[in-house]
KEDREN-936832 format. One record per residue (C-alpha): x, y, z. Coordinates in pm, whole numbers, plus 50000, padded with zeros to 5 digits. Example, Ala and Ser with C-alpha at 12.3 -4.5 7.8 and 13.67 -1.06 7.14 Angstrom:
2
512304955050780
513674989450714
***
This chain:
260
487305253748363
486065273648083
487545286347775
488585317547888
491105302948161
493065288647907
496235310947757
497365319547405
500555304347297
502615326647075
501455302646796
497955313946845
496725280046945
495075278447280
497035260447567
495985249647913
497195273748175
500125257648416
499415255948762
495625261448751
494375235448898
490865232548791
488195226049036
487415193248728
490935178648870
490565182849275
489565149449406
491975131849095
494955149949225
493985147249563
494265109449531
496765105549286
499015128249465
498755110649815
498975081249609
502455086649495
503785109049732
501895118050084
500725080250167
504985068050094
506255093450362
503455088950563
503745052950537
508045058550607
507625077050918
505125048651064
507665021350965
510325040751092
508715043551441
506785007051438
508094984951152
510744964751332
507904957551652
505334947251403
507064925351195
508924902751519
505244905151641
504064888051308
506874862151269
506714851851641
502704839151559
503744822451253
506564801051465
503464801751721
500784785551518
503274763851306
504724750051663
500714740451776
500034722951471
503114702551506
502064698451869
498214688351754
499734660751502
502164645151742
499734644952020
497074631051732
499784601051671
500034592252036
496624587152074
496314564151785
499704546951913
501194555951628
505104556951568
507094589051526
510434584951345
512804616151309
512394612350940
507604614851019
508844644851255
510744660550952
507844660350784
505484672551024
507654703351071
507344706250673
503584704150640
502974725450963
505274753750760
503054751250466
499564752150633
500884784750816
502784796750515
500434826050475
501424838050815
505014841050724
503854858550387
502174884150567
505654888750798
507494891450480
505544912950357
505694941550590
509644938150613
509194943250240
506934971050272
509334986250563
512284980450299
510245000850023
509515029350279
512845033050416
514045034850070
511465061649965
513055097649829
511705118049573
512695154749432
510195181949595
511135206949298
510835180049046
507105167149193
506095202249199
506635202848828
505295171248760
502265180948952
501635213448749
501855188148423
499465165248535
496845191848672
496905205848291
496815171848159
494435157648362
492175189348307
492605184547946
491025149147939
488485150948232
487135181148072
486325171447745
482465175647715
481815144747475
481755112547666
482835093347388
485885107447313
487035116147663
486575079447734
488925071947408
491615096447559
491405079347888
494455060747873
496505096147825
495525099648203
496335063948304
499625073948108
500095102848323
499315091148643
501845069848577
504585089148477
503475114648794
504335089548995
507875082348834
508355123348800
508865114148462
508645148548337
509775142447985
506945119247924
504745147648104
505375173147869
505005147747571
501585143747716
500715177147777
501515189547423
499125155847324
495735169647510
496795205647385
493895202847099
491435190947357
490935226247494
489465238047160
486715213347216
483335217347398
484525214747738
482725207448074
483415225248408
483285199148675
482715160848690
479805143348720
478815131249062
479095096049024
482915108248907
483575123549206
482285098449435
484655069749273
487515091849349
486625102049688
486145063349751
489865054849603
490875080149818
489145068950121
490245031450075
493535037650009
493685056550363
491925028450514
494755004050430
497334997950749
499205016250819
497605046150634
494635040350885
496915049851177
499135076451037
496895106351171
497905099851528
501895099951431
501785139751586
500795123851914
503475113352121
501315100752393
499365078952114
503195066451992
504315055952304
500635039052362
501205021252018
504745005452112
503914998452444
501244974652313
503154958652055
506104951852303
503594935652511
502204914152281
505754906352164
506634896652501
503564878952566
503934857252247
507174845652304
506054830452560
503424813552454
505874801352170
508314790452457
505434767752630
504334753252312
507734745252216
508684728552555
505304707152562
505654697052183
509164685852213
507724669452545
505214650252346
508044640752088
509854618852322
506884609352445
505534592852117
509544578352056
509904564352354
506544550152461
508024519652593
***
């Protein structure tokens, strides 16, 4: 953005033109807006379709893994001709749960993500207003030509990202006023190549996470149906596996308790 693109305020000061999405902030704005608003909306739709199925599958996998550990320990005791009291069996159950806690936690994290996604809402008009303010603030900060001064003002950019994410318009207005003196400084028109790459990599990393990596085909009914069918098949298979392991485990427990 050049100095000629700034407008003069009534008091004679030079102020950033609201709504001027300068090239220097395009990659920043693309990432921040995706992170705060676009991605949560896409995740909300994904979990509306597949959330319950994914949770059921992860929960079943955790239960199956824990049951397999219990079975392995009971078989070890049988092989060692060791006793198995009710209290010892209870301890085996507790230990197996502890050893598979990371699997249970994954299921719980999915459940929390589903709850957050389904409750995500925002005011579109406030987002548009906040986007304009944030773009101006970002342009003012990252457009400072002097690298040392620009580095000292990066906390203002961080604060603006946080305020935009929660649509705190009052804070954004305060920050907008705070950065106005920067427009009188020597400016640069674009980010350095390594800065552009850094913001693009952040965006790619965000989109590579689950479930954002799968939202590209949410408009394809065929792929939605295929995903649902795949999850249901996996759930049925996991249920059968869990039932089989549980049956073998109960038989092993009886054998360990009543060897005579």
